[in-house]
All heavy atoms as a GROMACS GRO file, in nm:
protein
  508
    1MET      N    1  -2.936   1.170  -3.410
    1MET     CA    2  -2.839   1.063  -3.400
    1MET      C    3  -2.698   1.122  -3.409
    1MET      O    4  -2.674   1.221  -3.475
    1MET     CB    5  -2.864   0.962  -3.512
    1MET     CG    6  -2.776   0.842  -3.505
    1MET     SD    7  -2.822   0.724  -3.630
    1MET     CE    8  -2.816   0.579  -3.534
    2ASN      N    9  -2.605   1.058  -3.344
    2ASN     CA   10  -2.467   1.105  -3.341
    2ASN      C   11  -2.406   1.096  -3.481
    2ASN      O   12  -2.414   0.994  -3.547
    2ASN     CB   13  -2.387   1.021  -3.242
    2ASN     CG   14  -2.252   1.083  -3.213
    2ASN    OD1   15  -2.209   1.175  -3.279
    2ASN    ND2   16  -2.188   1.031  -3.110
    3THR      N   17  -2.343   1.202  -3.523
    3THR     CA   18  -2.286   1.204  -3.659
    3THR      C   19  -2.158   1.122  -3.669
    3THR      O   20  -2.117   1.086  -3.778
    3THR     CB   21  -2.257   1.349  -3.702
    3THR    OG1   22  -2.168   1.408  -3.606
    3THR    CG2   23  -2.384   1.430  -3.710
    4LEU      N   24  -2.094   1.093  -3.555
    4LEU     CA   25  -1.970   1.015  -3.560
    4LEU      C   26  -1.997   0.867  -3.586
    4LEU      O   27  -1.912   0.796  -3.637
    4LEU     CB   28  -1.893   1.030  -3.429
    4LEU     CG   29  -1.838   1.169  -3.399
    4LEU    CD1   30  -1.772   1.172  -3.263
    4LEU    CD2   31  -1.741   1.213  -3.507
    5LEU      N   32  -2.115   0.822  -3.548
    5LEU     CA   33  -2.148   0.681  -3.567
    5LEU      C   34  -2.218   0.663  -3.701
    5LEU      O   35  -2.303   0.742  -3.740
    5LEU     CB   36  -2.240   0.632  -3.454
    5LEU     CG   37  -2.181   0.637  -3.313
    5LEU    CD1   38  -2.287   0.595  -3.213
    5LEU    CD2   39  -2.061   0.547  -3.302
    6LYS      N   40  -2.183   0.560  -3.770
    6LYS     CA   41  -2.251   0.529  -3.893
    6LYS      C   42  -2.387   0.468  -3.860
    6LYS      O   43  -2.410   0.422  -3.748
    6LYS     CB   44  -2.167   0.432  -3.977
    6LYS     CG   45  -2.037   0.494  -4.022
    6LYS     CD   46  -1.959   0.397  -4.105
    6LYS     CE   47  -1.828   0.462  -4.145
    6LYS     NZ   48  -1.742   0.372  -4.218
    7SER      N   49  -2.473   0.466  -3.951
    7SER     CA   50  -2.608   0.417  -3.924
    7SER      C   51  -2.603   0.270  -3.882
    7SER      O   52  -2.547   0.186  -3.951
    7SER     CB   53  -2.696   0.433  -4.048
    7SER     OG   54  -2.642   0.357  -4.154
    8GLY      N   55  -2.658   0.242  -3.762
    8GLY     CA   56  -2.667   0.106  -3.714
    8GLY      C   57  -2.541   0.053  -3.648
    8GLY      O   58  -2.544  -0.056  -3.593
    9SER      N   59  -2.430   0.123  -3.652
    9SER     CA   60  -2.307   0.072  -3.589
    9SER      C   61  -2.290   0.137  -3.453
    9SER      O   62  -2.334   0.247  -3.428
    9SER     CB   63  -2.185   0.100  -3.677
    9SER     OG   64  -2.161   0.239  -3.681
   10ARG      N   65  -2.224   0.063  -3.364
   10ARG     CA   66  -2.197   0.113  -3.230
   10ARG      C   67  -2.049   0.098  -3.200
   10ARG      O   68  -1.984   0.008  -3.252
   10ARG     CB   69  -2.278   0.035  -3.126
   10ARG     CG   70  -2.425   0.063  -3.137
   10ARG     CD   71  -2.495   0.006  -3.018
   10ARG     NE   72  -2.634   0.044  -3.026
   10ARG     CZ   73  -2.735  -0.030  -2.986
   10ARG    NH1   74  -2.711  -0.150  -2.935
   10ARG    NH2   75  -2.858   0.012  -2.995
   11GLN      N   76  -2.000   0.185  -3.115
   11GLN     CA   77  -1.859   0.181  -3.078
   11GLN      C   78  -1.847   0.117  -2.941
   11GLN      O   79  -1.902   0.166  -2.843
   11GLN     CB   80  -1.802   0.323  -3.076
   11GLN     CG   81  -1.654   0.327  -3.054
   11GLN     CD   82  -1.603   0.470  -3.056
   11GLN    OE1   83  -1.680   0.563  -3.054
   11GLN    NE2   84  -1.473   0.485  -3.060
   12TYR      N   85  -1.775   0.005  -2.932
   12TYR     CA   86  -1.756  -0.066  -2.807
   12TYR      C   87  -1.610  -0.059  -2.766
   12TYR      O   88  -1.521  -0.043  -2.848
   12TYR     CB   89  -1.797  -0.213  -2.820
   12TYR     CG   90  -1.944  -0.232  -2.844
   12TYR    CD1   91  -1.991  -0.266  -2.970
   12TYR    CD2   92  -2.035  -0.216  -2.741
   12TYR    CE1   93  -2.126  -0.284  -2.992
   12TYR    CE2   94  -2.170  -0.233  -2.762
   12TYR     CZ   95  -2.214  -0.268  -2.887
   12TYR     OH   96  -2.348  -0.285  -2.908
   13GLY      N   97  -1.586  -0.076  -2.635
   13GLY     CA   98  -1.450  -0.080  -2.586
   13GLY      C   99  -1.398   0.056  -2.547
   13GLY      O  100  -1.469   0.155  -2.547
   14PHE      N  101  -1.268   0.059  -2.512
   14PHE     CA  102  -1.203   0.180  -2.468
   14PHE      C  103  -1.102   0.224  -2.573
   14PHE      O  104  -1.044   0.142  -2.643
   14PHE     CB  105  -1.131   0.158  -2.336
   14PHE     CG  106  -1.222   0.117  -2.224
   14PHE    CD1  107  -1.224  -0.014  -2.180
   14PHE    CD2  108  -1.304   0.210  -2.163
   14PHE    CE1  109  -1.308  -0.052  -2.077
   14PHE    CE2  110  -1.388   0.174  -2.061
   14PHE     CZ  111  -1.391   0.042  -2.017
   15SER      N  112  -1.078   0.352  -2.577
   15SER     CA  113  -0.976   0.402  -2.668
   15SER      C  114  -0.839   0.385  -2.602
   15SER      O  115  -0.827   0.363  -2.482
   15SER     CB  116  -1.000   0.549  -2.702
   15SER     OG  117  -0.976   0.629  -2.588
   16LEU      N  118  -0.736   0.396  -2.680
   16LEU     CA  119  -0.600   0.382  -2.630
   16LEU      C  120  -0.568   0.488  -2.526
   16LEU      O  121  -0.504   0.462  -2.425
   16LEU     CB  122  -0.500   0.389  -2.746
   16LEU     CG  123  -0.353   0.376  -2.709
   16LEU    CD1  124  -0.327   0.241  -2.645
   16LEU    CD2  125  -0.265   0.394  -2.830
   17VAL      N  126  -0.616   0.609  -2.547
   17VAL     CA  127  -0.592   0.719  -2.454
   17VAL      C  128  -0.655   0.688  -2.318
   17VAL      O  129  -0.594   0.710  -2.213
   17VAL     CB  130  -0.645   0.852  -2.511
   17VAL    CG1  131  -0.634   0.964  -2.409
   17VAL    CG2  132  -0.570   0.888  -2.638
   18GLU      N  133  -0.777   0.637  -2.319
   18GLU     CA  134  -0.845   0.603  -2.193
   18GLU      C  135  -0.768   0.496  -2.117
   18GLU      O  136  -0.751   0.504  -1.995
   18GLU     CB  137  -0.987   0.556  -2.220
   18GLU     CG  138  -1.078   0.667  -2.270
   18GLU     CD  139  -1.211   0.616  -2.319
   18GLU    OE1  140  -1.219   0.501  -2.364
   18GLU    OE2  141  -1.309   0.693  -2.311
   19VAL      N  142  -0.720   0.395  -2.188
   19VAL     CA  143  -0.645   0.288  -2.123
   19VAL      C  144  -0.514   0.342  -2.066
   19VAL      O  145  -0.476   0.309  -1.952
   19VAL     CB  146  -0.618   0.174  -2.222
   19VAL    CG1  147  -0.522   0.071  -2.163
   19VAL    CG2  148  -0.747   0.108  -2.264
   20LEU      N  149  -0.446   0.427  -2.138
   20LEU     CA  150  -0.320   0.485  -2.089
   20LEU      C  151  -0.343   0.574  -1.967
   20LEU      O  152  -0.262   0.575  -1.874
   20LEU     CB  153  -0.251   0.563  -2.200
   20LEU     CG  154  -0.194   0.478  -2.314
   20LEU    CD1  155  -0.136   0.568  -2.422
   20LEU    CD2  156  -0.089   0.382  -2.262
   21VAL      N  157  -0.453   0.648  -1.966
   21VAL     CA  158  -0.485   0.732  -1.851
   21VAL      C  159  -0.510   0.646  -1.727
   21VAL      O  160  -0.461   0.675  -1.618
   21VAL     CB  161  -0.607   0.822  -1.882
   21VAL    CG1  162  -0.662   0.888  -1.755
   21VAL    CG2  163  -0.570   0.929  -1.983
   22VAL      N  164  -0.584   0.538  -1.743
   22VAL     CA  165  -0.611   0.449  -1.630
   22VAL      C  166  -0.482   0.386  -1.580
   22VAL      O  167  -0.458   0.378  -1.459
   22VAL     CB  168  -0.714   0.341  -1.670
   22VAL    CG1  169  -0.725   0.233  -1.564
   22VAL    CG2  170  -0.849   0.404  -1.696
   23ILE      N  171  -0.396   0.341  -1.670
   23ILE     CA  172  -0.267   0.282  -1.629
   23ILE      C  173  -0.182   0.385  -1.556
   23ILE      O  174  -0.118   0.353  -1.456
   23ILE     CB  175  -0.194   0.224  -1.752
   23ILE    CG1  176  -0.269   0.101  -1.804
   23ILE    CG2  177  -0.050   0.189  -1.719
   23ILE    CD1  178  -0.219   0.048  -1.935
   24THR      N  179  -0.180   0.507  -1.603
   24THR     CA  180  -0.103   0.613  -1.539
   24THR      C  181  -0.155   0.641  -1.398
   24THR      O  182  -0.077   0.655  -1.304
   24THR     CB  183  -0.108   0.742  -1.623
   24THR    OG1  184  -0.060   0.713  -1.754
   24THR    CG2  185  -0.026   0.852  -1.559
   25ILE      N  186  -0.286   0.648  -1.383
   25ILE     CA  187  -0.345   0.672  -1.251
   25ILE      C  188  -0.311   0.558  -1.155
   25ILE      O  189  -0.274   0.580  -1.040
   25ILE     CB  190  -0.497   0.692  -1.263
   25ILE    CG1  191  -0.526   0.825  -1.333
   25ILE    CG2  192  -0.564   0.688  -1.126
   25ILE    CD1  193  -0.671   0.845  -1.369
   26LEU      N  194  -0.321   0.434  -1.203
   26LEU     CA  195  -0.286   0.320  -1.118
   26LEU      C  196  -0.139   0.322  -1.079
   26LEU      O  197  -0.103   0.289  -0.965
   26LEU     CB  198  -0.321   0.190  -1.190
   26LEU     CG  199  -0.470   0.161  -1.206
   26LEU    CD1  200  -0.491   0.035  -1.288
   26LEU    CD2  201  -0.538   0.150  -1.071
   27ALA      N  202  -0.052   0.361  -1.171
   27ALA     CA  203   0.091   0.368  -1.140
   27ALA      C  204   0.119   0.477  -1.036
   27ALA      O  205   0.201   0.456  -0.945
   27ALA     CB  206   0.171   0.395  -1.267
   28LEU      N  207   0.051   0.589  -1.047
   28LEU     CA  208   0.069   0.696  -0.948
   28LEU      C  209   0.020   0.652  -0.810
   28LEU      O  210   0.085   0.678  -0.709
   28LEU     CB  211  -0.004   0.822  -0.992
   28LEU     CG  212   0.058   0.897  -1.110
   28LEU    CD1  213  -0.032   1.012  -1.154
   28LEU    CD2  214   0.195   0.949  -1.071
   29LEU      N  215  -0.093   0.585  -0.805
   29LEU     CA  216  -0.144   0.535  -0.677
   29LEU      C  217  -0.048   0.434  -0.616
   29LEU      O  218  -0.023   0.436  -0.495
   29LEU     CB  219  -0.282   0.473  -0.696
   29LEU     CG  220  -0.396   0.571  -0.721
   29LEU    CD1  221  -0.524   0.496  -0.752
   29LEU    CD2  222  -0.415   0.663  -0.602
   30ALA      N  223   0.007   0.346  -0.698
   30ALA     CA  224   0.103   0.248  -0.648
   30ALA      C  225   0.228   0.318  -0.596
   30ALA      O  226   0.284   0.279  -0.493
   30ALA     CB  227   0.138   0.148  -0.757
   31ALA      N  228   0.273   0.421  -0.666
   31ALA     CA  229   0.392   0.495  -0.623
   31ALA      C  230   0.368   0.566  -0.490
   31ALA      O  231   0.462   0.586  -0.412
   31ALA     CB  232   0.432   0.596  -0.729
   32ILE      N  233   0.245   0.601  -0.462
   32ILE     CA  234   0.213   0.666  -0.335
   32ILE      C  235   0.198   0.563  -0.224
   32ILE      O  236   0.244   0.583  -0.112
   32ILE     CB  237   0.083   0.750  -0.349
   32ILE    CG1  238   0.109   0.869  -0.441
   32ILE    CG2  239   0.033   0.797  -0.213
   32ILE    CD1  240  -0.016   0.943  -0.481
   33VAL      N  241   0.135   0.450  -0.253
   33VAL     CA  242   0.101   0.352  -0.150
   33VAL      C  243   0.221   0.267  -0.108
   33VAL      O  244   0.236   0.237   0.012
   33VAL     CB  245  -0.015   0.262  -0.199
   33VAL    CG1  246  -0.036   0.144  -0.108
   33VAL    CG2  247  -0.142   0.344  -0.211
   34ILE      N  248   0.307   0.229  -0.198
   34ILE     CA  249   0.418   0.138  -0.166
   34ILE      C  250   0.512   0.195  -0.059
   34ILE      O  251   0.544   0.123   0.037
   34ILE     CB  252   0.493   0.098  -0.295
   34ILE    CG1  253   0.405   0.005  -0.378
   34ILE    CG2  254   0.625   0.030  -0.262
   34ILE    CD1  255   0.460  -0.028  -0.514
   35PRO      N  256   0.554   0.321  -0.065
   35PRO     CA  257   0.639   0.372   0.044
   35PRO      C  258   0.566   0.378   0.179
   35PRO      O  259   0.628   0.355   0.284
   35PRO     CB  260   0.677   0.513  -0.002
   35PRO     CG  261   0.662   0.510  -0.149
   35PRO     CD  262   0.549   0.416  -0.176
   36VAL      N  263   0.437   0.406   0.177
   36VAL     CA  264   0.361   0.411   0.301
   36VAL      C  265   0.357   0.274   0.367
   36VAL      O  266   0.372   0.260   0.489
   36VAL     CB  267   0.219   0.465   0.275
   36VAL    CG1  268   0.131   0.453   0.397
   36VAL    CG2  269   0.225   0.610   0.228
   37VAL      N  270   0.338   0.170   0.287
   37VAL     CA  271   0.336   0.034   0.340
   37VAL      C  272   0.473  -0.002   0.397
   37VAL      O  273   0.484  -0.062   0.504
   37VAL     CB  274   0.293  -0.067   0.230
   37VAL    CG1  275   0.313  -0.209   0.275
   37VAL    CG2  276   0.149  -0.043   0.190
   38GLY      N  277   0.579   0.038   0.329
   38GLY     CA  278   0.714   0.012   0.379
   38GLY      C  279   0.740   0.082   0.511
   38GLY      O  280   0.802   0.025   0.601
   39GLN      N  281   0.693   0.205   0.525
   39GLN     CA  282   0.710   0.277   0.650
   39GLN      C  283   0.632   0.212   0.763
   39GLN      O  284   0.680   0.204   0.876
   39GLN     CB  285   0.666   0.423   0.634
   39GLN     CG  286   0.760   0.505   0.549
   39GLN     CD  287   0.707   0.645   0.524
   39GLN    OE1  288   0.595   0.678   0.560
   39GLN    NE2  289   0.787   0.728   0.459
   40ALA      N  290   0.513   0.163   0.733
   40ALA     CA  291   0.432   0.095   0.835
   40ALA      C  292   0.501  -0.034   0.880
   40ALA      O  293   0.500  -0.067   0.999
   40ALA     CB  294   0.293   0.066   0.780
   41GLN      N  295   0.560  -0.107   0.786
   41GLN     CA  296   0.632  -0.230   0.822
   41GLN      C  297   0.752  -0.199   0.910
   41GLN      O  298   0.780  -0.269   1.007
   41GLN     CB  299   0.676  -0.304   0.697
   41GLN     CG  300   0.562  -0.369   0.622
   41GLN     CD  301   0.607  -0.434   0.492
   41GLN    OE1  302   0.716  -0.405   0.441
   41GLN    NE2  303   0.523  -0.520   0.436
   42GLU      N  304   0.826  -0.094   0.878
   42GLU     CA  305   0.942  -0.055   0.958
   42GLU      C  306   0.899  -0.014   1.098
   42GLU      O  307   0.964  -0.050   1.197
   42GLU     CB  308   1.018   0.059   0.890
   42GLU     CG  309   1.138   0.108   0.967
   42GLU     CD  310   1.244   0.000   0.988
   42GLU    OE1  311   1.254  -0.091   0.905
   42GLU    OE2  312   1.315   0.009   1.090
   43LEU      N  313   0.790   0.058   1.109
   43LEU     CA  314   0.739   0.097   1.240
   43LEU      C  315   0.698  -0.025   1.321
   43LEU      O  316   0.724  -0.033   1.442
   43LEU     CB  317   0.620   0.193   1.224
   43LEU     CG  318   0.556   0.243   1.352
   43LEU    CD1  319   0.657   0.323   1.434
   43LEU    CD2  320   0.434   0.327   1.320
   44ALA      N  321   0.636  -0.122   1.257
   44ALA     CA  322   0.596  -0.246   1.326
   44ALA      C  323   0.720  -0.322   1.374
   44ALA      O  324   0.720  -0.375   1.487
   44ALA     CB  325   0.513  -0.333   1.233
   45ARG      N  326   0.824  -0.328   1.292
   45ARG     CA  327   0.947  -0.396   1.335
   45ARG      C  328   1.010  -0.327   1.455
   45ARG      O  329   1.056  -0.391   1.550
   45ARG     CB  330   1.048  -0.399   1.220
   45ARG     CG  331   1.017  -0.500   1.114
   45ARG     CD  332   1.132  -0.512   1.014
   45ARG     NE  333   1.081  -0.558   0.887
   45ARG     CZ  334   1.067  -0.484   0.778
   45ARG    NH1  335   1.105  -0.359   0.778
   45ARG    NH2  336   1.018  -0.535   0.667
   46ARG      N  337   1.015  -0.194   1.449
   46ARG     CA  338   1.073  -0.117   1.559
   46ARG      C  339   0.994  -0.137   1.688
   46ARG      O  340   1.052  -0.155   1.796
   46ARG     CB  341   1.075   0.031   1.521
   46ARG     CG  342   1.205   0.098   1.556
   46ARG     CD  343   1.209   0.243   1.516
   46ARG     NE  344   1.186   0.260   1.374
   46ARG     CZ  345   1.120   0.361   1.320
   46ARG    NH1  346   1.067   0.453   1.396
   46ARG    NH2  347   1.105   0.370   1.190
   47THR      N  348   0.862  -0.136   1.677
   47THR     CA  349   0.777  -0.155   1.794
   47THR      C  350   0.795  -0.294   1.853
   47THR      O  351   0.803  -0.311   1.975
   47THR     CB  352   0.629  -0.133   1.757
   47THR    OG1  353   0.615  -0.002   1.702
   47THR    CG2  354   0.538  -0.146   1.876
   48LYS      N  355   0.803  -0.395   1.768
   48LYS     CA  356   0.824  -0.532   1.816
   48LYS      C  357   0.959  -0.544   1.887
   48LYS      O  358   0.968  -0.607   1.993
   48LYS     CB  359   0.816  -0.629   1.698
   48LYS     CG  360   0.827  -0.774   1.738
   48LYS     CD  361   0.812  -0.866   1.619
   48LYS     CE  362   0.825  -1.011   1.659
   48LYS     NZ  363   0.814  -1.100   1.544
   49CYS      N  364   1.061  -0.484   1.831
   49CYS     CA  365   1.194  -0.488   1.892
   49CYS      C  366   1.191  -0.419   2.029
   49CYS      O  367   1.246  -0.472   2.127
   49CYS     CB  368   1.295  -0.421   1.800
   49CYS     SG  369   1.464  -0.427   1.862
   50ARG      N  370   1.128  -0.304   2.037
   50ARG     CA  371   1.119  -0.232   2.163
   50ARG      C  372   1.044  -0.314   2.268
   50ARG      O  373   1.083  -0.321   2.384
   50ARG     CB  374   1.048  -0.098   2.141
   50ARG     CG  375   1.048  -0.008   2.262
   50ARG     CD  376   0.985   0.127   2.232
   50ARG     NE  377   1.064   0.197   2.131
   50ARG     CZ  378   1.012   0.266   2.030
   50ARG    NH1  379   0.881   0.274   2.015
   50ARG    NH2  380   1.089   0.327   1.943
   51THR      N  381   0.938  -0.381   2.226
   51THR     CA  382   0.861  -0.466   2.318
   51THR      C  383   0.946  -0.583   2.366
   51THR      O  384   0.942  -0.618   2.485
   51THR     CB  385   0.734  -0.517   2.248
   51THR    OG1  386   0.658  -0.405   2.205
   51THR    CG2  387   0.650  -0.603   2.340
   52ASN      N  388   1.023  -0.642   2.276
   52ASN     CA  389   1.110  -0.754   2.316
   52ASN      C  390   1.216  -0.708   2.416
   52ASN      O  391   1.245  -0.779   2.514
   52ASN     CB  392   1.177  -0.815   2.193
   52ASN     CG  393   1.079  -0.893   2.106
   52ASN    OD1  394   0.972  -0.931   2.151
   52ASN    ND2  395   1.116  -0.914   1.981
   53VAL      N  396   1.273  -0.592   2.394
   53VAL     CA  397   1.376  -0.540   2.486
   53VAL      C  398   1.314  -0.513   2.623
   53VAL      O  399   1.374  -0.543   2.727
   53VAL     CB  400   1.443  -0.414   2.428
   53VAL    CG1  401   1.530  -0.346   2.531
   53VAL    CG2  402   1.525  -0.450   2.305
   54LYS      N  403   1.194  -0.457   2.626
   54LYS     CA  404   1.126  -0.432   2.754
   54LYS      C  405   1.098  -0.563   2.826
   54LYS      O  406   1.111  -0.572   2.948
   54LYS     CB  407   0.996  -0.356   2.731
   54LYS     CG  408   1.016  -0.210   2.700
   54LYS     CD  409   0.881  -0.140   2.680
   54LYS     CE  410   0.901   0.006   2.643
   54LYS     NZ  411   0.770   0.073   2.621
   55GLY      N  412   1.058  -0.666   2.750
   55GLY     CA  413   1.034  -0.797   2.810
   55GLY      C  414   1.159  -0.856   2.871
   55GLY      O  415   1.156  -0.914   2.981
   56ILE      N  416   1.271  -0.844   2.801
   56ILE     CA  417   1.399  -0.894   2.854
   56ILE      C  418   1.438  -0.816   2.980
   56ILE      O  419   1.482  -0.875   3.079
   56ILE     CB  420   1.508  -0.885   2.746
   56ILE    CG1  421   1.479  -0.984   2.633
   56ILE    CG2  422   1.646  -0.911   2.806
   56ILE    CD1  423   1.567  -0.967   2.512
   57ALA      N  424   1.420  -0.685   2.977
   57ALA     CA  425   1.453  -0.603   3.094
   57ALA      C  426   1.365  -0.642   3.213
   57ALA      O  427   1.414  -0.655   3.326
   57ALA     CB  428   1.436  -0.455   3.061
   58ASN      N  429   1.236  -0.662   3.190
   58ASN     CA  430   1.146  -0.702   3.299
   58ASN      C  431   1.185  -0.839   3.354
   58ASN      O  432   1.180  -0.862   3.475
   58ASN     CB  433   1.000  -0.704   3.251
   58ASN     CG  434   0.944  -0.565   3.237
   58ASN    OD1  435   0.989  -0.472   3.302
   58ASN    ND2  436   0.843  -0.551   3.151
   59ALA      N  437   1.224  -0.932   3.265
   59ALA     CA  438   1.267  -1.064   3.310
   59ALA      C  439   1.393  -1.053   3.396
   59ALA      O  440   1.405  -1.121   3.499
   59ALA     CB  441   1.292  -1.155   3.191
   60CYS      N  442   1.486  -0.968   3.356
   60CYS     CA  443   1.608  -0.948   3.435
   60CYS      C  444   1.576  -0.888   3.572
   60CYS      O  445   1.632  -0.930   3.674
   60CYS     CB  446   1.706  -0.858   3.361
   60CYS     SG  447   1.778  -0.935   3.216
   61ILE      N  448   1.486  -0.792   3.575
   61ILE     CA  449   1.448  -0.729   3.701
   61ILE      C  450   1.381  -0.829   3.794
   61ILE      O  451   1.411  -0.838   3.914
   61ILE     CB  452   1.357  -0.607   3.676
   61ILE    CG1  453   1.437  -0.495   3.609
   61ILE    CG2  454   1.290  -0.558   3.803
   61ILE    CD1  455   1.352  -0.381   3.557
   62GLN      N  456   1.292  -0.911   3.740
   62GLN     CA  457   1.225  -1.014   3.821
   62GLN      C  458   1.326  -1.116   3.871
   62GLN      O  459   1.317  -1.164   3.984
   62GLN     CB  460   1.115  -1.082   3.740
   62GLN     CG  461   0.993  -0.996   3.719
   62GLN     CD  462   0.886  -1.067   3.638
   62GLN    OE1  463   0.905  -1.180   3.591
   62GLN    NE2  464   0.773  -1.001   3.618
   63TYR      N  465   1.421  -1.152   3.788
   63TYR     CA  466   1.524  -1.249   3.829
   63TYR      C  467   1.607  -1.193   3.944
   63TYR      O  468   1.636  -1.264   4.041
   63TYR     CB  469   1.614  -1.283   3.710
   63TYR     CG  470   1.725  -1.377   3.744
   63TYR    CD1  471   1.701  -1.513   3.758
   63TYR    CD2  472   1.855  -1.329   3.762
   63TYR    CE1  473   1.804  -1.600   3.791
   63TYR    CE2  474   1.958  -1.416   3.794
   63TYR     CZ  475   1.932  -1.552   3.807
   63TYR     OH  476   2.035  -1.638   3.840
   64MET      N  477   1.640  -1.065   3.935
   64MET     CA  478   1.720  -1.002   4.041
   64MET      C  479   1.639  -0.987   4.169
   64MET      O  480   1.694  -0.994   4.279
   64MET     CB  481   1.773  -0.865   3.996
   64MET     CG  482   1.868  -0.873   3.876
   64MET     SD  483   2.013  -0.972   3.906
   64MET     CE  484   2.103  -0.864   4.013
   65ASP      N  485   1.509  -0.966   4.161
   65ASP     CA  486   1.424  -0.949   4.278
   65ASP      C  487   1.396  -1.081   4.348
   65ASP      O  488   1.358  -1.082   4.466
   65ASP     CB  489   1.291  -0.882   4.240
   65ASP     CG  490   1.307  -0.734   4.210
   65ASP    OD1  491   1.411  -0.677   4.249
   65ASP    OD2  492   1.217  -0.677   4.147
   66ASP      N  493   1.410  -1.194   4.281
   66ASP     CA  494   1.380  -1.323   4.340
   66ASP      C  495   1.483  -1.368   4.442
   66ASP      O  496   1.459  -1.460   4.518
   66ASP     CB  497   1.365  -1.431   4.231
   66ASP     CG  498   1.234  -1.419   4.156
   66ASP    OD1  499   1.143  -1.351   4.209
   66ASP    OD2  500   1.222  -1.478   4.048
   67ASP      N  501   1.601  -1.306   4.446
   67ASP     CA  502   1.706  -1.349   4.540
   67ASP      C  503   1.670  -1.324   4.681
   67ASP      O  504   1.606  -1.266   4.742
   67ASP     CB  505   1.838  -1.277   4.509
   67ASP     CG  506   1.902  -1.336   4.383
   67ASP    OD1  507   1.863  -1.446   4.343
   67ASP    OD2  508   1.988  -1.268   4.326
   0.00000   0.00000   0.00000
């Protein structure tokens, strides 16, 4: 039997160190993921803008060709 446990008692839950380690890991993951999401959003905005400009250019070209 484990010498750290008293007879018949059990240790439940997490220690403070374990909880702090998990919080630290989650904070590091968030620090990595948040900038990546921001970059993806900026790329999506840029792509949408470029698509809109191409659509306007195509509309202008079609308008000029209709004469």
